[in-house]
ZATORBA-327964 format. One record per residue: residue in three letters; residue number from 1; x, y, z of N, C-alpha, C, O in turn. Coordinates in steps of 0.05 Angstrom, whole numbers. Layout:
# ZATORBA-327964
<pt res="Ala" n="NUM" n_xx="X" n_yy="Y" n_zz="Z" ca_xx="X" ca_yy="Y" ca_zz="Z" c_xx="X" c_yy="Y" c_zz="Z" o_xx="X" o_yy="Y" o_zz="Z"/>
...
This chain:
# ZATORBA-327964
<pt res="Unk" n="1" n_xx="26" n_yy="-22" n_zz="-12" ca_xx="4" ca_yy="-11" ca_zz="5" c_xx="21" c_yy="21" c_zz="5" o_xx="42" o_yy="26" o_zz="16"/>
<pt res="Unk" n="2" n_xx="-1" n_yy="46" n_zz="-16" ca_xx="23" ca_yy="74" ca_zz="-20" c_xx="27" c_yy="85" c_zz="-1" o_xx="22" o_yy="69" o_zz="17"/>
<pt res="Unk" n="3" n_xx="33" n_yy="106" n_zz="9" ca_xx="39" ca_yy="117" ca_zz="37" c_xx="18" c_yy="142" c_zz="33" o_xx="19" o_yy="148" o_zz="9"/>
<pt res="Unk" n="4" n_xx="0" n_yy="159" n_zz="49" ca_xx="-21" ca_yy="179" ca_zz="38" c_xx="-7" c_yy="206" c_zz="53" o_xx="0" o_yy="205" o_zz="77"/>
<pt res="Unk" n="5" n_xx="-2" n_yy="232" n_zz="36" ca_xx="5" ca_yy="252" ca_zz="59" c_xx="-19" c_yy="261" c_zz="74" o_xx="-39" o_yy="247" o_zz="71"/>
<pt res="Unk" n="6" n_xx="-19" n_yy="274" n_zz="84" ca_xx="-40" ca_yy="281" ca_zz="114" c_xx="-27" c_yy="316" c_zz="110" o_xx="-7" o_yy="328" o_zz="119"/>
<pt res="Unk" n="7" n_xx="-43" n_yy="323" n_zz="100" ca_xx="-37" ca_yy="357" ca_zz="120" c_xx="-66" c_yy="371" c_zz="135" o_xx="-90" o_yy="367" o_zz="130"/>
<pt res="Unk" n="8" n_xx="-51" n_yy="388" n_zz="154" ca_xx="-69" ca_yy="396" ca_zz="167" c_xx="-67" c_yy="422" c_zz="170" o_xx="-49" o_yy="432" o_zz="183"/>
<pt res="Unk" n="9" n_xx="-84" n_yy="436" n_zz="158" ca_xx="-100" ca_yy="457" ca_zz="171" c_xx="-117" c_yy="475" c_zz="168" o_xx="-138" o_yy="463" o_zz="171"/>
<pt res="Unk" n="10" n_xx="-121" n_yy="497" n_zz="164" ca_xx="-157" ca_yy="526" ca_zz="171" c_xx="-162" c_yy="533" c_zz="144" o_xx="-149" o_yy="539" o_zz="124"/>
<pt res="Unk" n="11" n_xx="-183" n_yy="531" n_zz="151" ca_xx="-211" ca_yy="524" ca_zz="126" c_xx="-211" c_yy="555" c_zz="124" o_xx="-218" o_yy="569" o_zz="143"/>
<pt res="Unk" n="12" n_xx="-199" n_yy="568" n_zz="94" ca_xx="-202" ca_yy="607" ca_zz="104" c_xx="-231" c_yy="598" c_zz="66" o_xx="-249" o_yy="614" o_zz="69"/>
<pt res="Unk" n="13" n_xx="-233" n_yy="590" n_zz="55" ca_xx="-256" ca_yy="591" ca_zz="44" c_xx="-274" c_yy="559" c_zz="27" o_xx="-267" o_yy="536" o_zz="20"/>
<pt res="Unk" n="14" n_xx="-295" n_yy="572" n_zz="26" ca_xx="-322" ca_yy="548" ca_zz="27" c_xx="-313" c_yy="552" c_zz="-16" o_xx="-317" o_yy="574" o_zz="-26"/>
<pt res="Unk" n="15" n_xx="-303" n_yy="530" n_zz="-33" ca_xx="-305" ca_yy="552" ca_zz="-62" c_xx="-324" c_yy="531" c_zz="-80" o_xx="-314" o_yy="520" o_zz="-99"/>
<pt res="Unk" n="16" n_xx="-355" n_yy="525" n_zz="-72" ca_xx="-365" ca_yy="525" ca_zz="-84" c_xx="-378" c_yy="491" c_zz="-83" o_xx="-364" o_yy="473" o_zz="-74"/>
<pt res="Unk" n="17" n_xx="-396" n_yy="488" n_zz="-90" ca_xx="-407" ca_yy="455" ca_zz="-72" c_xx="-379" c_yy="416" c_zz="-61" o_xx="-367" o_yy="396" o_zz="-68"/>
<pt res="Unk" n="18" n_xx="-383" n_yy="423" n_zz="-53" ca_xx="-364" ca_yy="412" ca_zz="-42" c_xx="-342" c_yy="406" c_zz="-36" o_xx="-334" o_yy="384" o_zz="-28"/>
<pt res="Unk" n="19" n_xx="-324" n_yy="434" n_zz="-43" ca_xx="-303" ca_yy="435" ca_zz="-45" c_xx="-300" c_yy="466" c_zz="-8" o_xx="-314" o_yy="481" o_zz="6"/>
<pt res="Unk" n="20" n_xx="-270" n_yy="454" n_zz="-13" ca_xx="-261" ca_yy="481" ca_zz="15" c_xx="-235" c_yy="476" c_zz="8" o_xx="-223" o_yy="458" o_zz="-3"/>
<pt res="Unk" n="21" n_xx="-226" n_yy="510" n_zz="20" ca_xx="-187" ca_yy="518" ca_zz="9" c_xx="-174" c_yy="525" c_zz="38" o_xx="-170" o_yy="546" o_zz="51"/>
<pt res="Unk" n="22" n_xx="-171" n_yy="504" n_zz="40" ca_xx="-146" ca_yy="492" ca_zz="62" c_xx="-112" c_yy="515" c_zz="65" o_xx="-95" o_yy="514" o_zz="47"/>
<pt res="Unk" n="23" n_xx="-108" n_yy="534" n_zz="90" ca_xx="-80" ca_yy="548" ca_zz="89" c_xx="-73" c_yy="529" c_zz="103" o_xx="-87" o_yy="525" o_zz="123"/>
<pt res="Unk" n="24" n_xx="-45" n_yy="509" n_zz="95" ca_xx="-29" ca_yy="507" ca_zz="107" c_xx="-2" c_yy="519" c_zz="120" o_xx="17" o_yy="525" o_zz="106"/>
<pt res="Unk" n="25" n_xx="-2" n_yy="521" n_zz="156" ca_xx="26" ca_yy="521" ca_zz="152" c_xx="40" c_yy="503" c_zz="167" o_xx="34" o_yy="484" o_zz="182"/>
<pt res="Unk" n="26" n_xx="72" n_yy="517" n_zz="155" ca_xx="98" ca_yy="494" ca_zz="158" c_xx="119" c_yy="514" c_zz="164" o_xx="120" o_yy="536" o_zz="152"/>
<pt res="Unk" n="27" n_xx="138" n_yy="507" n_zz="183" ca_xx="159" ca_yy="526" ca_zz="196" c_xx="197" c_yy="515" c_zz="195" o_xx="213" o_yy="502" o_zz="209"/>
<pt res="Unk" n="28" n_xx="196" n_yy="522" n_zz="183" ca_xx="221" ca_yy="518" ca_zz="162" c_xx="246" c_yy="538" c_zz="171" o_xx="234" o_yy="553" o_zz="187"/>
<pt res="Unk" n="29" n_xx="265" n_yy="544" n_zz="171" ca_xx="292" ca_yy="539" ca_zz="182" c_xx="308" c_yy="558" c_zz="151" o_xx="306" o_yy="549" o_zz="128"/>
<pt res="Unk" n="30" n_xx="321" n_yy="580" n_zz="156" ca_xx="310" ca_yy="602" ca_zz="130" c_xx="349" c_yy="593" c_zz="130" o_xx="366" o_yy="589" o_zz="148"/>
<pt res="Unk" n="31" n_xx="349" n_yy="594" n_zz="100" ca_xx="386" ca_yy="584" ca_zz="104" c_xx="405" c_yy="595" c_zz="108" o_xx="425" o_yy="585" o_zz="117"/>
<pt res="Unk" n="32" n_xx="400" n_yy="626" n_zz="99" ca_xx="424" ca_yy="646" ca_zz="115" c_xx="419" c_yy="655" c_zz="131" o_xx="440" o_yy="666" o_zz="136"/>
<pt res="Unk" n="33" n_xx="399" n_yy="664" n_zz="152" ca_xx="394" ca_yy="666" ca_zz="172" c_xx="385" c_yy="654" c_zz="189" o_xx="373" o_yy="669" o_zz="205"/>
<pt res="Unk" n="34" n_xx="384" n_yy="631" n_zz="195" ca_xx="386" ca_yy="609" ca_zz="203" c_xx="361" c_yy="624" c_zz="235" o_xx="360" o_yy="626" o_zz="259"/>
<pt res="Unk" n="35" n_xx="349" n_yy="629" n_zz="217" ca_xx="302" ca_yy="644" ca_zz="244" c_xx="285" c_yy="628" c_zz="240" o_xx="275" o_yy="640" o_zz="221"/>
<pt res="Unk" n="36" n_xx="276" n_yy="615" n_zz="242" ca_xx="245" ca_yy="592" ca_zz="235" c_xx="227" c_yy="614" c_zz="225" o_xx="222" o_yy="633" o_zz="240"/>
<pt res="Unk" n="37" n_xx="215" n_yy="616" n_zz="197" ca_xx="207" ca_yy="610" ca_zz="188" c_xx="180" c_yy="612" c_zz="172" o_xx="183" o_yy="601" o_zz="150"/>
<pt res="Unk" n="38" n_xx="156" n_yy="622" n_zz="175" ca_xx="122" ca_yy="599" ca_zz="164" c_xx="126" c_yy="597" c_zz="141" o_xx="137" o_yy="617" o_zz="132"/>
<pt res="Unk" n="39" n_xx="121" n_yy="582" n_zz="126" ca_xx="104" ca_yy="580" ca_zz="101" c_xx="80" c_yy="571" c_zz="94" o_xx="70" o_yy="552" o_zz="106"/>
<pt res="Unk" n="40" n_xx="65" n_yy="586" n_zz="70" ca_xx="41" ca_yy="580" ca_zz="71" c_xx="38" c_yy="577" c_zz="45" o_xx="51" o_yy="585" o_zz="25"/>
<pt res="Unk" n="41" n_xx="7" n_yy="556" n_zz="50" ca_xx="7" ca_yy="536" ca_zz="18" c_xx="-21" c_yy="536" c_zz="20" o_xx="-29" o_yy="524" o_zz="40"/>
<pt res="Unk" n="42" n_xx="-43" n_yy="548" n_zz="1" ca_xx="-74" ca_yy="527" ca_zz="7" c_xx="-79" c_yy="512" c_zz="-17" o_xx="-76" o_yy="518" o_zz="-40"/>
<pt res="Unk" n="43" n_xx="-86" n_yy="491" n_zz="-7" ca_xx="-103" ca_yy="459" ca_zz="-22" c_xx="-127" c_yy="465" c_zz="-32" o_xx="-137" o_yy="487" o_zz="-25"/>
<pt res="Unk" n="44" n_xx="-142" n_yy="447" n_zz="-50" ca_xx="-167" ca_yy="444" ca_zz="-44" c_xx="-169" c_yy="416" c_zz="-40" o_xx="-154" o_yy="398" o_zz="-47"/>
<pt res="Unk" n="45" n_xx="-189" n_yy="415" n_zz="-27" ca_xx="-203" ca_yy="397" ca_zz="-8" c_xx="-230" c_yy="387" c_zz="-12" o_xx="-248" o_yy="404" o_zz="-13"/>
<pt res="Unk" n="46" n_xx="-235" n_yy="360" n_zz="-15" ca_xx="-264" ca_yy="343" ca_zz="-28" c_xx="-281" c_yy="337" c_zz="-1" o_xx="-278" o_yy="319" o_zz="16"/>
<pt res="Unk" n="47" n_xx="-301" n_yy="358" n_zz="-1" ca_xx="-317" ca_yy="357" ca_zz="36" c_xx="-336" c_yy="330" c_zz="24" o_xx="-326" o_yy="309" o_zz="32"/>
<pt res="Unk" n="48" n_xx="-347" n_yy="329" n_zz="16" ca_xx="-357" ca_yy="292" ca_zz="14" c_xx="-398" c_yy="315" c_zz="14" o_xx="-415" o_yy="329" o_zz="4"/>
<pt res="Unk" n="49" n_xx="-390" n_yy="303" n_zz="31" ca_xx="-424" ca_yy="316" ca_zz="50" c_xx="-412" c_yy="350" c_zz="66" o_xx="-404" o_yy="349" o_zz="90"/>
<pt res="Unk" n="50" n_xx="-412" n_yy="368" n_zz="57" ca_xx="-407" ca_yy="400" ca_zz="66" c_xx="-413" c_yy="404" c_zz="96" o_xx="-431" o_yy="417" o_zz="106"/>
<pt res="Unk" n="51" n_xx="-384" n_yy="385" n_zz="111" ca_xx="-395" ca_yy="403" ca_zz="136" c_xx="-375" c_yy="417" c_zz="139" o_xx="-378" o_yy="428" o_zz="161"/>
<pt res="Unk" n="52" n_xx="-347" n_yy="427" n_zz="127" ca_xx="-337" ca_yy="439" ca_zz="137" c_xx="-346" c_yy="483" c_zz="151" o_xx="-368" o_yy="485" o_zz="162"/>
<pt res="Unk" n="53" n_xx="-340" n_yy="492" n_zz="151" ca_xx="-347" ca_yy="522" ca_zz="165" c_xx="-322" c_yy="541" c_zz="162" o_xx="-301" o_yy="535" o_zz="174"/>
<pt res="Unk" n="54" n_xx="-322" n_yy="560" n_zz="148" ca_xx="-296" ca_yy="573" ca_zz="143" c_xx="-283" c_yy="578" c_zz="179" o_xx="-297" o_yy="584" o_zz="198"/>
<pt res="Unk" n="55" n_xx="-259" n_yy="573" n_zz="181" ca_xx="-247" ca_yy="576" ca_zz="204" c_xx="-246" c_yy="547" c_zz="225" o_xx="-242" o_yy="547" o_zz="249"/>
<pt res="Unk" n="56" n_xx="-251" n_yy="523" n_zz="204" ca_xx="-255" ca_yy="497" ca_zz="221" c_xx="-223" c_yy="488" c_zz="216" o_xx="-213" o_yy="493" o_zz="194"/>
<pt res="Unk" n="57" n_xx="-208" n_yy="474" n_zz="238" ca_xx="-189" ca_yy="455" ca_zz="245" c_xx="-191" c_yy="434" c_zz="223" o_xx="-209" o_yy="417" o_zz="224"/>
<pt res="Unk" n="58" n_xx="-173" n_yy="434" n_zz="205" ca_xx="-170" ca_yy="395" ca_zz="201" c_xx="-154" c_yy="382" c_zz="177" o_xx="-140" o_yy="390" o_zz="159"/>
<pt res="Unk" n="59" n_xx="-162" n_yy="356" n_zz="185" ca_xx="-132" ca_yy="339" ca_zz="168" c_xx="-146" c_yy="327" c_zz="143" o_xx="-169" o_yy="316" o_zz="142"/>
<pt res="Unk" n="60" n_xx="-132" n_yy="330" n_zz="127" ca_xx="-139" ca_yy="316" ca_zz="94" c_xx="-120" c_yy="296" c_zz="85" o_xx="-96" o_yy="300" o_zz="82"/>
<pt res="Unk" n="61" n_xx="-132" n_yy="277" n_zz="81" ca_xx="-106" ca_yy="261" ca_zz="61" c_xx="-105" c_yy="254" c_zz="29" o_xx="-125" o_yy="252" o_zz="15"/>
<pt res="Unk" n="62" n_xx="-91" n_yy="252" n_zz="23" ca_xx="-82" ca_yy="255" ca_zz="-9" c_xx="-102" c_yy="225" c_zz="-13" o_xx="-109" o_yy="208" o_zz="3"/>
<pt res="Unk" n="63" n_xx="-107" n_yy="230" n_zz="-48" ca_xx="-123" ca_yy="211" ca_zz="-53" c_xx="-121" c_yy="217" c_zz="-91" o_xx="-107" o_yy="235" o_zz="-101"/>
<pt res="Unk" n="64" n_xx="-133" n_yy="203" n_zz="-103" ca_xx="-129" ca_yy="206" ca_zz="-139" c_xx="-151" c_yy="234" c_zz="-143" o_xx="-172" o_yy="243" o_zz="-133"/>
<pt res="Unk" n="65" n_xx="-133" n_yy="240" n_zz="-165" ca_xx="-138" ca_yy="275" ca_zz="-167" c_xx="-160" c_yy="266" c_zz="-169" o_xx="-162" o_yy="242" o_zz="-175"/>
<pt res="Unk" n="66" n_xx="-191" n_yy="288" n_zz="-164" ca_xx="-214" ca_yy="297" ca_zz="-155" c_xx="-219" c_yy="312" c_zz="-182" o_xx="-241" o_yy="309" o_zz="-193"/>
<pt res="Unk" n="67" n_xx="-193" n_yy="334" n_zz="-197" ca_xx="-204" ca_yy="353" ca_zz="-209" c_xx="-176" c_yy="362" c_zz="-210" o_xx="-155" o_yy="357" o_zz="-198"/>
<pt res="Unk" n="68" n_xx="-186" n_yy="379" n_zz="-232" ca_xx="-155" ca_yy="394" ca_zz="-226" c_xx="-133" c_yy="410" c_zz="-212" o_xx="-109" o_yy="415" o_zz="-217"/>
<pt res="Unk" n="69" n_xx="-149" n_yy="416" n_zz="-193" ca_xx="-128" ca_yy="427" ca_zz="-168" c_xx="-136" c_yy="414" c_zz="-132" o_xx="-134" o_yy="422" o_zz="-109"/>
<pt res="Unk" n="70" n_xx="-149" n_yy="384" n_zz="-147" ca_xx="-150" ca_yy="376" ca_zz="-118" c_xx="-148" c_yy="349" c_zz="-117" o_xx="-160" o_yy="332" o_zz="-131"/>
<pt res="Unk" n="71" n_xx="-128" n_yy="344" n_zz="-94" ca_xx="-117" ca_yy="328" ca_zz="-106" c_xx="-122" c_yy="315" c_zz="-65" o_xx="-104" o_yy="304" o_zz="-52"/>
<pt res="Unk" n="72" n_xx="-147" n_yy="320" n_zz="-55" ca_xx="-145" ca_yy="313" ca_zz="-25" c_xx="-167" c_yy="307" c_zz="-13" o_xx="-183" o_yy="325" o_zz="-20"/>
<pt res="Unk" n="73" n_xx="-178" n_yy="292" n_zz="1" ca_xx="-200" ca_yy="292" ca_zz="16" c_xx="-201" c_yy="292" c_zz="40" o_xx="-183" o_yy="281" o_zz="52"/>
<pt res="Unk" n="74" n_xx="-230" n_yy="308" n_zz="59" ca_xx="-225" ca_yy="310" ca_zz="88" c_xx="-223" c_yy="281" c_zz="101" o_xx="-232" o_yy="261" o_zz="90"/>
<pt res="Unk" n="75" n_xx="-209" n_yy="278" n_zz="125" ca_xx="-218" ca_yy="265" ca_zz="135" c_xx="-231" c_yy="262" c_zz="162" o_xx="-250" o_yy="248" o_zz="168"/>
<pt res="Unk" n="76" n_xx="-214" n_yy="280" n_zz="182" ca_xx="-229" ca_yy="298" ca_zz="195" c_xx="-233" c_yy="326" c_zz="205" o_xx="-215" o_yy="341" o_zz="198"/>
<pt res="Unk" n="77" n_xx="-249" n_yy="336" n_zz="220" ca_xx="-257" ca_yy="363" ca_zz="234" c_xx="-234" c_yy="367" c_zz="263" o_xx="-237" o_yy="355" o_zz="284"/>
<pt res="Unk" n="78" n_xx="-221" n_yy="378" n_zz="261" ca_xx="-207" ca_yy="378" ca_zz="292" c_xx="-210" c_yy="385" c_zz="312" o_xx="-203" o_yy="374" o_zz="333"/>
<pt res="Unk" n="79" n_xx="-223" n_yy="410" n_zz="307" ca_xx="-246" ca_yy="430" ca_zz="317" c_xx="-244" c_yy="455" c_zz="303" o_xx="-227" o_yy="466" o_zz="288"/>
<pt res="Unk" n="80" n_xx="-269" n_yy="460" n_zz="313" ca_xx="-289" ca_yy="474" ca_zz="302" c_xx="-280" c_yy="506" c_zz="311" o_xx="-272" o_yy="508" o_zz="334"/>
<pt res="Unk" n="81" n_xx="-282" n_yy="532" n_zz="292" ca_xx="-279" ca_yy="560" ca_zz="289" c_xx="-293" c_yy="568" c_zz="298" o_xx="-311" o_yy="553" o_zz="307"/>
<pt res="Unk" n="82" n_xx="-295" n_yy="599" n_zz="302" ca_xx="-311" ca_yy="610" ca_zz="314" c_xx="-340" c_yy="625" c_zz="286" o_xx="-359" o_yy="639" o_zz="290"/>
<pt res="Unk" n="83" n_xx="-330" n_yy="612" n_zz="257" ca_xx="-341" ca_yy="640" ca_zz="255" c_xx="-366" c_yy="612" c_zz="249" o_xx="-389" o_yy="618" o_zz="244"/>
């Protein structure tokens, strides 16, 4: 069985039916200044039952491509947001 990547992030936008945009933050060491800096990337995830809201913290797992930019599906909602 192949290894499936998991990403954890915050829902920043509901993008149409069964789709949500997730902002994933990671911390890396700057190559010159050796300081920890934040890097951000947005992913589209497939939310089959439309149960996420903006502000929720979620975990998504990699899957086959569902559309041009969607290759992750919702695994679990870790925490609900304020909105």
